[in-house]
N, C-alpha and C positions, 0 to 999 in steps of 0.2 A: 504494500500500500504506500502510495506517495502522500506525504503529509505536509511537505514544505518544499518550495523551490525558490531559488534566487538566481538571477541571471540578467541578461539583456533583453528587454521587451522589443519585439518586432510586431508592429500593427499592420495588418493587411486587411483593408476594408473594416469590417466589424469584428475581425478575429484577432486574438492575441496569440502570438507564438513566443514563448519564453525560452531563449537560448541559454542552455546550461551545459557546460562541459562539452560543447560541440554537438549537442542534441537539442532539437527544437521541440518543445512540448506545446501542444495546442491546449490552451486553457480557456474555459468559458468564464467570463467575468461580467459584472454589471456595467451598464453604459458609463456610469460615473467613474468606475475604476479604470475602464478603458481610456476615458478622457484624461484622467490624471496620469496614467502611464505613458501617454503619447509624448510627453515632454521629458520623460526620464530616460537616463542612459542605463540605469540598473533598477531592478525591482525585486522585492521579496514578497512572496505570496504564501498564505496558508492554504493548503490544498485539501479538498474533499475528493476522494477517488470514488467514482460511481461505476460499478461493474454491472453490466446488463448482459443478457444472453450472448449477444454478438458485438457488444460495444464496451469500450473502456473510456470513460469521459472524466476529465479533470475540471473541477470548479475551483476558481481562485478567489481569495479574499484578502484585503489589505490588513484587516484586524482579526484577531481570534474571536472577538465578539460577533462579527458578521458570520464567521464560520459556524460558531455555536448556534446562532439563530437559525441558520440554514439547516443544520442537523436537527434542531428542534422541530422545525417545520416539516421535515421529512418523516418525523415520527407520527405525524397525523396521516391516517389512512386516506388515500385519495389525492395526496399531494406528491407529485413527482419533482425531480430536480428543476425542470424548467419553470414550473409554477413557484417553487420555493425561491428560485433565483429572482423571479419577478417581484415577489414579496420583500425579499432582502433589498432589492434595488429601491424600494419605496422608503427604506430607512429602518434600521433596527429599533431605534428609539421610538419612532412613530408606530411601528408594528407592536411593540410591547405596550405602548400607551393604548392602542386600539383594542388589544386583548383585554387589558385591565378595565377599560371603560366600555367594553362591549359595543364597539363601533362597527357594525356590520357594513356600513357604507364605505369605510376605508378599504375593506377587503374586496368588496364587489367592484371597486374601481380598478382592480388589477385584472388583466386578461386571464381567462380560464378560471376565474373564481366567481361562482354564483352565490346567491343568498344562503342556500343550504350548506355549501362548503364553508362559507364565512362563519356561519353559526357553529359548525363542527370545529373549526379552528379555535374559535373563542372558548367553546366548552372544553376541548381537550387541552388547551394550553393555559387556561387561566389558573389551574391548579399548580402548574409549574412556574408561572410568571407572577402569580399573585392576582387577587381579585379586588377591584375597587368598586365595581358596579355590576349588578346582576344583568344577565342577558334576558331581554324580554322576547320570548319566542311567540307569544300570542299576537294576533293582529291588533294594530292600533284602531281606534275608532275612525270612522269615515271622515269625521271632522278634523281629526289630527292629521290624517293623510292629506286631506285637502289643504290644510294650513301649511304643511311642509312643502307641498307642491307649489303653492302660491308664492311662498318666500324664496324657494329655489328658482322659480321662474323670474323673480325680481333680481336675481343675481347673487343671492346670499349663499354662503358655503353650506352644503347639506349637513356636514358633521356638526357645525355650530347650531344650525337651525334645529336639528333633531334633538340636540342636547337641551336647548332652551324650551322647545315646544313640549318636551316630555313632562314638564311640570305644570302645564296649562290644563285647567279643568274646562274641557270643551262642552260639557253638558250645560254649564251655566254662562258661558261666554259665547257671543256670536262671532262668526268668522271675521267680520270687518274689525271688530274691537281687538280680537286676538292678533290680527295682522299688525295693527298699530302698536300694540304692546310688544310684540316680538321685534318689530323694527326698532323700537326704542332701545331694547336690550342688545340688539345686534349692532347698533350704531356706535 
């Protein structure tokens, strides 16, 4: 198993080849890592070696925290290396925060992650990362959904809107008043 590589990075298109001891290793990295290595003459990467039936793939990370986050994501059934890499690319800190705060919308913004997989990630990882807020798996009221859609349509961030709207009592507040109140809190 390859766990660490250092050498000269060669970037060809969107691919990274790390030259080490006369051997070029093809390493899959996040777009931000690829960008930061494009100006470097040498690089050190923590490597996750993924062995599949007919493939051997190397995934590279600048920090051990990114690698550990990647491995943690792989422990969730239904997540493969490509999806895990997409989630790591969104940021380890943001990912941990999204798990702790049960932000389904953070996960669904990543390609290949739907609502059910997002909920599964939160459920399986919150015990390992800590829990700050419970995941609400039940449907919101139609008024809550309408309020969120209206505010997102006005250009507000869905994560912030969902967080603020969760505390609104839509049974006693009409939609127009709720929109005004939410806009004040979001401003």
